[in-house]
FIKOL-474925 format. One record per residue: x negated, y negated, z negated of N, C-alpha, C in turn. Coordinates in pm, whole numbers. Layout:
<recs>
      n.u      n.v      n.w     ca.u     ca.v     ca.w      c.u      c.v      c.w
        X        Y        Z        X        Y        Z        X        Y        Z
...
</recs>
This chain:
<recs>
      n.u      n.v      n.w     ca.u     ca.v     ca.w      c.u      c.v      c.w
    -7796   -10849     2455    -7826   -10734     2377    -7901   -10765     2250
    -7855   -10698     2140    -7915   -10725     2015    -8070   -10665     1996
    -8136   -10734     1923    -8269   -10702     1905    -8283   -10586     1790
    -8317   -10451     1839    -8306   -10349     1736    -8417   -10358     1638
    -8527   -10425     1678    -8649   -10436     1591    -8606   -10533     1476
    -8545   -10649     1523    -8487   -10750     1420    -8395   -10704     1332
    -8302   -10608     1373    -8207   -10543     1285    -8260   -10460     1186
    -8373   -10380     1242    -8424   -10284     1145    -8511   -10361     1040
    -8560   -10473     1076    -8641   -10555      981    -8549   -10604      873
    -8419   -10656      936    -8320   -10718      833    -8282   -10605      731
    -8259   -10491      784    -8202   -10368      705    -8306   -10335      601
    -8434   -10333      640    -8547   -10307      537    -8554   -10413      435
    -8543   -10533      466    -8534   -10645      376    -8408   -10632      278
    -8306   -10601      332    -8180   -10570      248    -8211   -10480      150
    -8256   -10346      192    -8277   -10239      106    -8393   -10269       10
    -8491   -10343       38    -8596   -10393      -61    -8534   -10480     -160
    -8445   -10565     -125    -8395   -10653     -221    -8305   -10578     -316
    -8224   -10472     -257    -8134   -10396     -347    -8222   -10311     -448
    -8334   -10255     -402    -8420   -10174     -489    -8481   -10267     -600
    -8527   -10393     -559    -8589   -10473     -668    -8486   -10514     -754
    -8362   -10543     -728    -8270   -10567     -819    -8242   -10445     -918
    -8228   -10332     -871    -8210   -10205     -935    -8333   -10191    -1033
    -8451   -10208     -987    -8567   -10189    -1068    -8575   -10287    -1184
    -8538   -10412    -1163    -8536   -10511    -1267    -8435   -10476    -1375
    -8320   -10449    -1326    -8208   -10412    -1420    -8246   -10285    -1515
    -8318   -10192    -1435    -8339   -10069    -1507    -8444   -10090    -1615
    -8543   -10181    -1594    -8643   -10227    -1675    -8582   -10282    -1799
    -8487   -10376    -1776    -8417   -10442    -1882    -8337   -10339    -1969
    -8272   -10254    -1904    -8192   -10153    -1977    -8287   -10060    -2057
    -8400   -10018    -2003    -8504    -9924    -2070    -8569   -10004    -2185
    -8588   -10124    -2180    -8646   -10205    -2288    -8543   -10211    -2405
    -8418   -10239    -2372    -8319   -10240    -2461    -8291   -10121    -2533
    -8277   -10014    -2452    -8239    -9872    -2511    -8354    -9812    -2579
    -8465    -9808    -2509    -8578    -9734    -2578    -8671    -9840    -2665
    -8701    -9956    -2609    -8775   -10043    -2681    -8716   -10086    -2826
    -8581   -10155    -2810    -8523   -10216    -2929    -8446   -10099    -3005
    -8406   -10003    -2941    -8339    -9886    -3010    -8415    -9786    -3074
    -8524    -9758    -3018    -8617    -9650    -3084    -8765    -9714    -3132
    -8843    -9764    -3044    -8973    -9803    -3071    -8983    -9925    -3156
    -8896   -10028    -3145    -8906   -10160    -3230    -8791   -10157    -3340
    -8723   -10035    -3356    -8615   -10030    -3448    -8660   -10061    -3594
    -8778    -9993    -3630    -8826   -10016    -3779    -8850   -10160    -3793
    -8911   -10236    -3685    -8938   -10391    -3709    -8810   -10472    -3698
    -8720   -10415    -3617    -8588   -10496    -3604    -8502   -10477    -3733
    -8522   -10360    -3801    -8436   -10339    -3915    -8461   -10432    -4036
    -8561   -10521    -4026    -8566   -10619    -4137    -8470   -10733    -4132
    -8396   -10732    -4007    -8302   -10836    -4002    -8156   -10760    -3988
    -8060   -10824    -4046    -7919   -10767    -4046    -7832   -10835    -3951
    -7736   -10756    -3887    -7651   -10815    -3789    -7543   -10889    -3859
    -7527   -11024    -3834    -7445   -11114    -3915    -7289   -11058    -3906
    -7230   -11072    -4039    -7103   -11027    -4063    -7081   -10879    -4078
    -7184   -10795    -4067    -7167   -10647    -4078    -7257   -10592    -4184
    -7375   -10655    -4198    -7469   -10592    -4279    -7559   -10495    -4226
    -7537   -10445    -4104    -7598   -10329    -4033    -7744   -10385    -3992
    -7844   -10287    -4011    -7984   -10330    -3959    -7986   -10343    -3814
    -8058   -10442    -3764    -8047   -10471    -3617    -8096   -10370    -3535
    -8191   -10291    -3579    -8252   -10186    -3494    -8151   -10082    -3487
    -8079   -10050    -3589    -7978    -9943    -3592    -7869    -9984    -3504
    -7826   -10121    -3500    -7725   -10159    -3410    -7767   -10144    -3256
    -7882   -10185    -3232    -7932   -10157    -3095    -7926   -10011    -3063
    -7962    -9921    -3142    -7969    -9778    -3098    -7825    -9732    -3094
    -7734    -9772    -3185    -7599    -9724    -3172    -7505    -9790    -3071
    -7500    -9921    -3067    -7409    -9998    -2980    -7463   -10094    -2891
    -7570   -10165    -2930    -7633   -10271    -2847    -7677   -10217    -2714
    -7729   -10109    -2699    -7785   -10051    -2568    -7653   -10035    -2479
    -7557    -9986    -2538    -7435    -9964    -2458    -7375   -10091    -2401
    -7369   -10198    -2490    -7309   -10347    -2452    -7404   -10390    -2337
    -7525   -10378    -2361    -7619   -10447    -2256    -7612   -10366    -2126
    -7592   -10234    -2136    -7571   -10164    -2005    -7447   -10199    -1930
    -7335   -10227    -2013    -7205   -10270    -1947    -7229   -10417    -1889
    -7294   -10493    -1951    -7331   -10632    -1911    -7402   -10618    -1772
    -7506   -10528    -1772    -7592   -10515    -1653    -7519   -10466    -1533
    -7408   -10383    -1559    -7314   -10338    -1447    -7255   -10453    -1385
    -7213   -10552    -1464    -7152   -10660    -1410    -7242   -10762    -1340
    -7355   -10787    -1404    -7459   -10854    -1337    -7507   -10799    -1209
    -7521   -10668    -1201    -7548   -10602    -1071    -7449   -10633     -966
    -7317   -10621    -1002    -7196   -10638     -907    -7212   -10783     -851
    -7237   -10888     -945    -7247   -11026     -899    -7353   -11054     -814
    -7494   -11002     -850    -7594   -11019     -765    -7595   -10941     -640
    -7538   -10826     -638    -7535   -10741     -515    -7441   -10816     -407
    -7341   -10867     -459    -7249   -10940     -371    -7321   -11065     -312
    -7407   -11119     -380    -7493   -11239     -315    -7590   -11182     -211
    -7641   -11066     -257    -7732   -11026     -156    -7671   -10964      -31
    -7562   -10902      -43    -7467   -10864       67    -7434   -10983      152
    -7392   -11095       92    -7368   -11212      182    -7488   -11283      252
    -7611   -11264      176    -7721   -11312      240    -7770   -11241      354
    -7743   -11113      349    -7777   -11021      480    -7672   -10977      558
    -7558   -11055      536    -7449   -11026      640    -7379   -10885      633
    -7387   -10816      522    -7326   -10685      510    -7214   -10694      414
    -7160   -10808      375    -7065   -10817      269    -6921   -10754      318
    -6838   -10712      233    -6710   -10659      265    -6618   -10779      290
    -6562   -10776      411    -6454   -10886      454    -6332   -10844      430
    -6240   -10927      371    -6101   -10896      340    -6021   -10891      468
</recs>
């Protein structure tokens, strides 16, 4: 018979790993979106995006944060699949 307490502990560890990953990715996204796109934009505007001439702070506010968000979605999928395999809850074909 399976140990319900061990199973519960494993589920809590899985959930904690999931929340930790989500928290880290949200902090990265918030830094890029709010930090680089709003708060640090005047400082970043002293540099230009190569090939376009746009100020870097403006680029982060308009497009950079969106690109980072899409990249973070792919990072989440890859890392979540690893977490799923580690805790034995991955989807089997």
